[in-house]
C-alpha positions as CSV (number, residue, x, y, z in Angstrom):
1,M,146.4,70.1,56.4
2,P,146.4,72.9,59.2
3,K,146.4,76.6,57.0
4,T,149.1,79.0,58.1
5,I,148.1,82.3,59.6
6,T,150.6,85.3,59.0
7,G,150.4,88.0,60.6
8,F,147.7,89.5,62.8
9,R,144.5,89.0,61.7
10,S,141.3,91.2,62.9
11,G,137.8,91.8,61.7
12,F,134.0,91.3,61.9
13,V,131.6,88.3,61.8
14,A,127.8,87.9,61.7
15,I,126.4,85.0,63.4
16,M,123.2,84.3,61.4
17,G,120.5,81.6,60.6
18,K,117.1,80.7,62.1
19,P,115.7,81.0,65.3
20,N,117.0,78.4,68.0
21,V,119.9,77.1,65.9
22,G,122.6,77.9,69.1
23,K,123.8,80.9,67.6
24,S,123.8,82.7,71.3
25,T,124.9,79.5,72.7
26,L,127.9,79.9,70.2
27,L,129.0,83.3,70.8
28,N,129.1,82.4,74.6
29,M,131.2,79.8,73.8
30,V,133.9,81.3,71.5
31,T,134.3,84.3,73.9
32,G,134.2,82.3,76.9
33,Q,131.9,84.8,78.5
34,K,127.8,84.4,79.3
35,L,126.8,87.5,76.5
36,A,123.8,86.7,75.0
37,I,120.5,85.1,76.9
38,V,120.3,81.4,76.1
39,T,116.4,79.6,76.4
40,S,115.0,76.9,74.8
41,R,112.7,78.9,73.3
42,P,113.0,80.1,69.4
43,Q,113.5,83.9,68.9
44,T,115.2,84.5,72.4
45,T,117.7,86.9,70.8
46,R,116.1,90.8,70.1
47,N,119.0,92.8,69.9
48,R,122.7,92.0,68.4
49,I,125.3,91.5,71.0
50,M,128.7,91.9,69.9
51,G,131.4,89.6,71.5
52,V,135.3,89.6,71.1
53,K,137.6,87.4,70.7
54,N,141.3,87.8,71.3
55,V,144.1,84.8,70.3
56,P,147.5,85.7,70.1
57,Q,147.2,85.5,66.3
58,G,144.3,87.9,65.8
59,Q,141.1,89.6,67.1
60,I,137.6,88.3,66.1
61,V,135.0,90.9,67.1
62,L,131.6,88.6,66.2
63,F,127.4,89.6,66.1
64,D,125.1,87.7,67.5
65,T,122.3,88.3,65.6
66,P,118.5,87.9,66.0
67,G,117.0,84.5,64.4
68,I,115.5,85.3,60.8
69,H,111.8,84.5,60.8
70,A,109.6,86.0,58.8
71,P,108.3,89.3,60.7
72,L,104.7,89.1,62.6
73,H,104.5,92.5,64.0
74,T,106.6,95.9,64.1
75,L,109.5,94.1,66.6
76,G,109.8,91.0,64.1
77,R,110.8,93.7,61.6
78,F,113.1,95.9,64.0
79,I,114.4,92.4,64.4
80,L,114.5,91.6,61.1
81,K,116.2,94.7,60.1
82,T,118.8,94.7,62.7
83,S,119.7,90.8,61.5
84,M,120.3,91.9,57.6
85,D,121.7,95.8,58.2
86,T,125.0,93.4,60.3
87,V,125.6,91.6,57.3
88,G,126.8,94.9,55.4
89,E,129.2,95.7,58.4
90,V,130.9,92.6,58.4
91,E,133.9,90.3,56.2
92,L,132.6,86.8,57.1
93,V,129.2,85.4,57.8
94,Y,128.6,81.9,59.7
95,L,125.2,80.6,58.7
96,V,124.4,78.5,62.1
97,V,122.1,75.3,61.0
98,N,120.8,72.5,62.7
99,P,121.9,69.1,61.8
100,V,119.1,68.1,59.3
101,R,118.7,69.1,55.8
102,P,117.6,72.6,55.0
103,D,114.0,73.4,55.0
104,E,112.4,76.4,53.2
105,E,113.5,79.0,55.7
106,D,116.9,77.8,55.6
107,I,117.0,78.1,51.4
108,A,115.4,81.7,51.5
109,L,118.4,82.9,53.9
110,M,120.9,80.8,51.9
111,N,119.5,82.9,48.7
112,V,119.6,86.2,50.0
113,L,123.4,85.7,51.6
114,K,124.8,83.9,48.5
115,D,124.4,87.5,47.0
116,T,125.9,89.9,49.7
117,G,129.5,89.1,48.3
118,K,130.6,87.9,51.6
119,K,132.9,84.9,52.7
120,L,130.5,82.4,54.1
121,F,130.6,79.8,56.5
122,L,128.4,76.5,57.0
123,V,128.7,76.3,61.0
124,V,126.7,73.0,61.4
125,N,125.8,73.0,65.2
126,K,124.3,70.6,67.5
127,T,126.8,67.6,66.4
128,D,126.2,66.1,70.0
129,M,123.0,65.4,69.3
130,V,123.9,63.0,66.0
131,K,124.4,59.8,66.6
132,D,124.9,58.8,62.4
133,K,127.8,60.8,61.7
134,L,127.4,59.5,58.2
135,A,124.0,61.3,58.1
136,L,126.2,64.6,58.5
137,L,127.4,64.1,55.4
138,T,124.5,64.0,53.8
139,V,123.4,67.1,55.5
140,I,126.4,69.1,54.3
141,D,125.9,67.7,50.6
142,A,122.4,69.3,50.9
143,Y,123.7,72.9,51.6
144,R,126.5,72.4,48.8
145,R,123.6,72.3,46.2
146,Y,122.7,75.9,47.7
147,I,125.9,77.8,47.7
148,D,129.7,77.3,47.7
149,F,130.6,77.6,51.2
150,A,134.5,79.0,51.9
151,E,134.1,76.4,54.6
152,I,132.0,74.0,56.3
153,I,132.4,73.0,59.7
154,P,130.6,70.7,62.2
155,I,130.5,71.9,65.8
156,S,128.7,71.4,69.4
157,A,128.7,75.1,70.4
158,K,127.0,73.3,74.0
159,T,130.5,70.8,74.1
160,G,133.1,73.5,72.7
161,S,133.8,70.7,69.9
162,G,134.8,71.9,66.8
163,V,134.9,75.8,67.9
164,D,138.6,76.0,68.1
165,D,138.4,74.7,64.4
166,L,135.9,77.5,64.2
167,V,138.1,80.2,65.2
168,T,141.3,79.0,63.0
169,E,139.4,79.1,60.1
170,T,137.8,82.0,60.8
171,L,141.3,83.9,61.6
172,Y,142.5,82.6,58.2
173,Y,139.9,84.3,56.1
174,L,140.1,87.9,57.9
175,P,142.3,90.3,56.5
176,E,145.3,91.2,58.4
177,G,144.4,94.2,60.4
178,P,144.8,95.9,63.6
179,K,143.2,95.2,67.2
180,Y,139.9,97.0,67.5
181,Y,139.3,96.5,71.1
182,P,142.1,96.4,73.7
183,D,142.0,92.7,75.6
184,E,139.6,93.6,78.4
185,V,136.6,94.7,76.5
186,V,134.5,91.8,75.5
187,T,131.6,93.0,74.3
188,D,129.9,96.5,74.3
189,V,126.5,95.8,76.0
190,F,125.9,97.5,79.4
191,E,125.4,95.7,82.5
192,R,122.0,97.5,82.8
193,F,121.3,95.8,79.0
194,M,122.8,92.2,80.1
195,V,120.3,92.9,83.8
196,S,117.5,93.0,81.4
197,E,118.1,90.0,79.3
198,I,119.1,88.1,82.3
199,I,115.4,88.7,83.9
200,R,114.1,88.1,80.5
201,E,115.6,85.2,80.6
202,K,114.8,83.6,83.9
203,L,111.1,84.4,82.8
204,M,111.1,82.8,79.5
205,D,112.3,79.8,81.7
206,Y,109.3,79.7,83.7
207,T,106.5,80.4,80.9
208,H,105.3,78.9,78.1
209,D,103.3,79.4,74.9
210,E,103.1,82.5,73.3
211,I,103.8,84.2,76.9
212,P,107.9,84.5,76.6
213,H,107.4,86.7,73.4
214,A,105.2,89.1,74.8
215,I,107.6,89.8,77.6
216,A,110.2,93.0,78.2
217,A,112.2,94.0,81.1
218,D,112.8,98.1,81.6
219,I,115.1,99.0,84.4
220,V,113.5,102.2,86.2
221,R,116.0,102.3,88.7
222,W,119.8,101.2,89.8
223,E,121.2,102.6,92.9
224,E,124.4,101.4,94.1
225,K,124.5,102.1,97.6
226,K,127.7,102.9,100.2
227,S,127.6,99.6,101.4
228,G,127.9,98.3,97.9
229,L,124.8,96.4,97.8
230,I,123.1,97.7,94.4
231,S,119.1,97.9,94.5
232,I,117.6,97.2,91.1
233,S,114.1,98.0,90.0
234,V,112.8,96.7,86.9
235,N,109.3,97.1,85.2
236,I,108.0,93.8,83.6
237,F,106.0,94.6,80.7
238,V,103.1,92.1,79.2
239,E,100.7,92.6,76.5
240,K,97.7,91.2,78.4
241,P,95.8,91.0,81.8
242,S,96.3,87.3,82.0
243,Q,99.6,87.5,81.0
244,K,100.3,89.2,83.9
245,G,98.9,86.6,86.3
246,I,100.8,83.4,84.7
247,I,104.3,85.4,85.7
248,I,103.3,86.3,88.9
249,G,101.9,82.5,89.4
250,K,99.9,81.0,92.7
251,N,100.7,83.5,95.4
252,G,103.4,85.2,93.8
253,K,105.6,82.1,93.6
254,M,106.5,81.9,89.8
255,L,107.7,85.6,90.0
256,K,109.7,84.9,93.3
257,A,111.3,81.7,91.5
258,A,112.3,83.8,88.6
259,G,113.3,86.7,90.3
260,T,115.4,84.4,93.0
261,R,117.3,82.7,89.6
262,A,118.1,86.2,87.9
263,R,119.2,88.1,90.9
264,K,122.2,85.3,91.8
265,D,123.1,85.6,88.2
266,I,123.1,89.5,88.3
267,E,124.8,89.5,91.3
268,E,127.9,87.2,89.6
269,L,127.6,89.7,86.4
270,V,128.2,93.0,88.9
271,G,130.5,91.3,91.6
272,T,128.2,92.7,94.5
273,K,124.9,92.1,96.5
274,V,121.7,92.7,95.0
275,Y,118.2,94.1,95.8
276,L,116.0,92.9,93.1
277,D,112.6,94.4,93.0
278,L,110.0,93.3,89.8
279,F,107.0,94.8,88.8
280,I,104.6,93.2,85.7
281,K,102.8,96.1,84.0
282,V,100.5,95.7,80.8
283,K,101.6,97.4,78.1
284,K,98.8,96.6,75.7
285,N,100.1,95.2,72.3
286,W,103.5,96.9,73.1
287,R,105.4,94.3,70.2
288,K,103.2,96.5,67.5
289,D,103.5,100.0,68.9
290,V,106.5,101.7,67.3
291,A,106.4,104.3,70.8
292,A,106.3,101.7,72.9
293,L,109.5,99.8,71.3
294,N,111.2,103.6,71.2
295,E,110.7,103.6,75.0
296,L,111.8,99.6,75.4
297,G,115.4,100.7,73.1
298,F,114.2,98.9,70.0
299,K,115.3,102.5,67.8
């Protein structure tokens, strides 16, 4: 039986879960905008990214958080703190999971979340990949043993299946309140940050093994010409000289291909022609260097 939503509902929601469960894809699907980069690599998201969903009955402000995992370096500890700090700022938490039984990481995260006092939704993602729907019930039962979730909602963030139900249920649990952001605001992320994320996304698509997580993109020049063209120069930081060679590729082909794909997405974002210059630089062990992380915006 559909729930009745009275008044105008608004509030804040954290999207949480292990790496690579589809949190960023869910944020993009709910908002209808590409706000967070999406790759097949786990631990793609490093910063908290906000997205706003406006509907006649209310406004949902969502935070896509980095995937929860045991930190291996200073950057990892920053990422973990970013995720956990977000929980204190929201009314509701989505625990996004793959459609399989919980493992040790899932259980550890549930043990943390159940003591927060927040309303918790279990969002079982990637249901488009599940052929045996009865098996899905077994998965849900396995999660129920650990937490009494307010709602359990199977979805496919990729196809959009179940996402409308998720939005409706979320509004029901949010309090009556004001519109926090005007309709035209869909995120608090600046264009320059989104451009650096697009570049990182394309480079991650072309690289392999450990290299994707050793990549950082830093915009050093953004010049808007009278013609309307935007000229952008970006430093791409890696941790080892060997990684620099892999990203550049034979005769520069890999860097050129990634740059071409990034430029097309950036032009769509900014609505004008873009000249993109990419420079590969080695900053040894930058993920373990607090000063380097601060320079790259991880404060």
